[in-house]
N, C-alpha and C positions, 0 to 999 in steps of 0.2 A: 368559523363562520361567523362573522360579525353580526350580531342581532342591532337595530334604529329602535329606538325609539320615539314615537311621534307624539309631538309635543299638543295637546288639547288648550286651547283657548275656550271660554266659557263665555256666553253673554248671560249677566244676571238681569233676571225679566223682572223677580217677584222676592221682594226680602219679605216674611212672613213672620209677626211678633206675636210673642202670648202677652194678650190684654185679659188684666184683673182690674175688677174694680175696685175702688179703694175701700176699706173697711169701713164702717157707717159715719164712727166716731171721727175719721179722718178727711171724708167726703166733704162731712157738715160744716169744717173749717174751709174749706173752697170757696172762695166767693164766686158766683156767676157774674158780679163785675168785674169790668180790666182790670188789672196793676197800673194806677197811675201814679206812683211814685216810689222811691225805695223804701217807704214807711211800710207800704202795702205789700210790700215782696216780704219784710223784714216782717211783719204779721203771719203771714201765711208760714214762713221759715218756721218759726216761733211756734207756731201750733201744732204744726208736723213733728217739728226734731229737741224743739225746746227744753225738754225735758229728759233726754239723752246720757243716757251714762257712757256714751260709746261717740268719737267720731264718726260723722254722717258727712256725705259729699252729694248734694240733691243737683238735680238739674231740673229746674222747671219750665218747660215747653208754652210758649206761646204761641196764639195765630196774629191774624194782622190787626186784630182789634185788641191785642194784647191780654185778652184772655188764656185763662190756664187752660191748655189743651193735653194736656201730659206733668205727671210728677214721677221723674225716674231716679231712684236712689243708685245714683253709678257705683258707691261705695262703702260699705262700712268698715271702721278699721277700729284701735286700738281704743285706750283712754288718752292716746298722745300723738296718733297720726293715725293720717287717714291717705291712700296714695290712689291716684285715680288715673289714667291715660288717657291723655287726648281722644282717644278711639271710642271710649265709652260715652266721652260726649259728646263727640260729632256725631254719633251713630242715634243717639236717642233722638237727635234734633232732625237730624234727616228723617227717620222711620217716621217720626210725629207730624212731619210736614210742616215744621215750626220755621215761623216767619223772624220768630227772636228765642232768644232763651235766655234764662236766671241760674248761674250759677248759686250755689249757697252752700255755706260750710261752716258747720260749729263746732264751738271746743266747751266741751263738759266743765263744769264747774262741779269738784268738790269739794263739798262742807263735813 
């Protein structure tokens, strides 16, 4: 007797994310003013990951007024590599209802 397996298709109704406030030293670095230029984005990125000894790939999520509504560390790599999937980039943007995103990647300086 042959068994048939019925395929079930799901409707995704809600995706719940874990939300944690940034540590105080990082939260203070994020300005409430909008990102108005590439320099604003660079200043924010440097304040968050500028002194890191490993490569980081951040997604800065912005609302329609270009205000930061989330910062997502998509990947922390090694000294010389950080591999991030497109899925992680778009997932953070969609979950945070972002109007736009800024992708940030650092290259650690070894002295």
